[in-house]
N, C-alpha and C positions, 0 to 999 in steps of 0.2 A: 468278545464285539466283531472280531472278525468273520466268526462264522454266522454270526446274525446277520450281518452284513451281506454276505457272499451268497445266503441263501434267501435273502429278501428279493435279488434278481432272479434264483432259480426256479422261484415260484410265481414268476411274473408271466411266464407264457401263457397259463392256464387260464388267467384273468382276463389277458387280451385276447386268446381265443374268438369268444364270440363277437367282437368287433371287427378283427380282422377278416373274419369268415362274412361278415355284412359288407365291409366296406372294399374287400378285394375280390368278393363273389367266390371266395375259397368254397370246395367240395368238403365233405367230412372225410374223404380220404386224403385230401391235400391238409387238411388242418391235424388230422394223425400223424402223417409221415412227419408235419413239422415240430410235434410234440416227440416223435421219434428219435429227429434227429439231436434236438435239445438234449434229449436224454444220452443219446450217442457222443456227444462232443462234452456234456460235461459229468458224462459217469463211465463210459465204458472205456474211453482214453485215460483215466485214472491210474490205471496199474504202471504205463508209459511215464507219466509225471512223477508216481512213485518210485520208481526205478532210478530215475534221472536226480529227482531229489536226494535219494539215497547215495549216488554216486558221488554227486557234483556237492551237494550241501549248500548250496545259494540261498539265502534266505527270500530271493525274489520271486520264487516259488509260489511264498505266501502274499510277500508284501505287495506285489503288483496286482494279484487277482482281483479283489473288489473293484478296481478303477477299470481294469479291461472288462469284466462283466457288466458293470454298471455302464459302460459305454455302449457296447455293444445291443445288449437286451433293450436299451432304453432309445435305441436308435430305430428300432422294428416299424415304427410310426411313419418314419421318412422312406421308408423302402418303396422306391418306384414300381417293383415288379416282385415276382413270388421269387424269383431268381435271386435278386438282391436280398429279401426278406430271410431265404436261407440261409445265404452267406453271414448275416447278421447273428444270426440263432447260433450257427457254428462258432463263430468267433467268439459268441459272447460265451457260450458252453465252455470253450478252453479255458477261460479264466477261471470258470468256476472249479474245473477239473483239476487246475495245478495247485488250489489250494488245498484241498480235502487231504491227501495223501500225508503232506508235510505236517499241517495242521494238526492231524490227529497223532502222530508220532510225536510231535513236541507237548502234548497233553499229557501222557502218560510218562515221558522222560524221569526218571529220578525215584519214580512213585512206586512204593512197593506193598503197601496197604489199600483197601478201597479203591481200586483202581475203575471198578464198576461204577462206583460214584462219581469219580472225577471224569471219566468218558461219561457218563450222563449226564453232565452238565455242559458238558461242550458240546454233544451231539442234541440234548434237547434247546441250548441257544439257536444251534442252526435250523431245527426244526420249527422254532418259535420266529424265527426270521421267515422264513419259509410261510409261516402262517399269515405273518404280517405282509408280506408278497402282495396277494390277491386286494388286500384293503387299499394299501399303499398306491398299488398301480391304478385301482378303481376310482380313485379318490383324484389322483394324477390325470387320470384321463378324462374325467369330469372336468376338471379347473383348466386343465390345458389345452386337449385334444390330442391326437395321433400326431399332428404335426409338430408339437412342441413337446412331445412326451420325453425329448433328450434331455431336459431339464431335471428327470427323474435320477441321470445318474450321478448327480451332485453326493449323496449319502456314499457311494462308494468310492468317489475320489477323495472324499474327507477320510473315509476310513483307511484308505492306503497310505495315506499323508500320516496318519495316527500310528499304521504299524511299522513305518519306515522310522519314526521316530521311536517307538516303543519295544522294539524287536532287536533282541541280539544276536548272536550268532545260534544258527539251527542246530536240530539235535543231530548227534554223530553217531551213524549207524554203526554197529557192531563190527560189519565188513562191507568194503567198498564194493568187493568183489567186480566182475567182469558185467557189463550190462545185460539184461533179462537173466541173470544166472541165478535158475530157480531149483538148481541141486540141494539146495539147505532146505527145500520144502517138501522133497520127495520123501523124508523119512515121516512126515506127516501127512501124508497127502488124502490118505482116508477120510479122518477128521476134518479136514478142511475143505473135502470135496463136500462132505454131508453139511456143512456149515454152509458152504457157497450155494448150495441148493435150497436151503431151509430160507436165504437172503433173497434167493432166485423167485422163491413162489410168493412171499411176502411182496416183493417189489413190482410183481405183477399186477398185485392190488393198488399198492401203494401209489407207483408212480402212472398208472392208467386214471385213478382216481385224481391225483395231482393236477393231470392235463387236460382231463375231459368234463372232471365234475360240475363246473360252471357251464360247460355247453348242455350238458344234460338235463341239467335244472331248468336254463332256460327254454327249450326244445320242448322238452318233455313234461315238464311241471309247470311250466307258464310262469317262473320268476323272472323278475326283471335282471337285467345285466349286472348291478351294484348289491343287489340281494344276492345271487349266485356265487357272485366272489365274496360276501361277506360270510354267505353258508362255508365256502371253501376254507377262509379263515379261519372258523370257530373249528371246523373239523381238523385242520392240521395244528391247531393250539391244542387241542385234547390230544393230538397226537404227542405234541411237544410233551405234556405233562407225564402221558404215558412212558416215553423214554427214559425220563428222570426216575420215574416210578419203577420201572424195571430195571434200571442200573442199580438203584438201594436195592432191591429185591435180589438181583443176582449175587451181590454181597453176601446174602444171609441164606438164601437157598440154593444155589448155584444155576447156570446160564441155561441147563438143560431141562429144567423143570419151568424156568421162566418161559424158554420157547414154546415148551409144551402147553403152557396154560393159555399163552398167548395165542398160539395157533387154532387150538379148539375152540377158544372162546369168543374169538372174531367171528365164526360164521354165523351165528342166531342174530349176533347185533348188526350185522349188515343184512341178513336176510330181513329183520325186522324194519330198516329202511325200505327195501327195495317193495315187502309187501303191505306195507302201513302208508299213511298221507298224515300229513298235519303235524303236530309237534311231536307224538310218539315215533313218526318215521323220522325226524331229526334229531331225534335222542338216539335213537338204533344208529343213527350215522355217526355221532360224537363220540358215542360209547364204544362203538367199533374202532373208529381211529385212535381212541387210547388203547384198547386192548391190542391193535395190529401193530402200533409202532415201540408196543414193548421193548421188544428185540432187538431194536438200533443199536445201541452200546453193548448187548451181550454178545452178540457177534462179533463186534471188533474187538472186543477184549478177550474173547475166546481165541480167536484168531492171533492178535498179538502174543498170548501166552504160550500158545503151539510154538510160534516162530518168532521170538525175540529179537533175532539178529537182522529180521526183513519186516521189521514194523511197517515201514513206508508202502511197501510193495503187498503184506496182506491186508491192512487197512484199506487200500485202494481196490483189493479183490471182493473184500468185503461191504465198502460204502458205495463204490463206484463200478467197479465191474457186473456184479452182479444185478445191481439195479440198471445199469445202462443197457445190458444186453436184454432183461426185461421188458425196458421203456421201448427200446429199439424192434423188438417183435411184436410187443403185445399193443403199443398204441395205436400204431398205424393200422392193425389187423382189426382194433376193436372198431376203429373209423372204418373202414371198410366192410365189417360185418354188419354194421350199426346201417348202414346205406341200404342193406338187403332185409334185416331182420329187424330195424329198430334200435336205438340205443336202450330201451328200458330192459329188455331181456337177456342183450348182449352183457350190458353192465352187471345187472342182477347175476350174471354165471358167473362172474368173478367171484362173488362171495364164498363160493365151495372150494377153491385153491388153496385156503388155508390148509382142508383137511388131509391136500398131500403133505403139505410142512409137517403136520402132527406127527403123521408116519415116518417123516426122515427124521424128525427129532427125535423119536423114540430110539434110534440107533446110534446116537451121539455119546460119545463118553462122558461120564460126570466130570467137570473139571473141577480141578481144588476151587477151594474158596478163598476171595479177593484177598 
């Protein structure tokens, strides 16, 4: 439940981008920077929260996160200028970042079998929340407008209240070590590095689409803003299903094979979206989202198995740092290049990036089955 609601807010900005661009007169570069900053705050900072939660063990990293994310993300509509808009996005992202490392360590605590499936349930709940985010905020936007969008924070506040009542002591790390002590990770640096770059490549496509797909559909294909957001919701919902299926498949055939299948299978499906129109195009988008997100739980479980004493840190590296780095670099870059070359060719070129991920995945060791 917590992951669903926290990612409900992490999926909001993409849905709000077209209206913010129109109302505040933002350029594509400014819109891209805004998306990149959210990814930076919500994802790139996760290793810091992972080390802090491993060290101090306070459940507040998880409990307060939905309320903080909900309040600040929902207040973007009342930002008087771009600077305040950036501040709200950064603070909302901080709430999102604090949740993921500790919560993902909580999920597999004490679980010795079917870890891929357990993580898949958790990850898919978050992806499903991200999928509902655009539709939820599109509805709230039509009902309340930007100036009263702060009412959209209510689910986050209620979720924090629920977590306060429901959660006991947080998971205890194997070692509290000193802050940012990464010495225990050195012995597994090679497979962890390969995993990181696989996540990075996938995240280039995943994060850029999540932030800019409604803007692309509205500007390049003439979709209405609500229809653009509903399409993004459907894309992310198929991704949630893909994450669940990928986690189940990992327990059967191993993570390395799942990553290779995902990377190779994503390319033709996303190219189908960009090279065709109508229902065939949308079918390619949805199937591409399902195939791309096969690997989300896979990477986290493989990393936790490599470094069982640093679950918060490695979960943050796989779920946040790689995602955040990709988003911080490529969302603004995509916006900037789109102003020169157009959104269609720039977005379409991202479809080829998983081929690099396939080459990297071939070098991964085959982990033990769950």
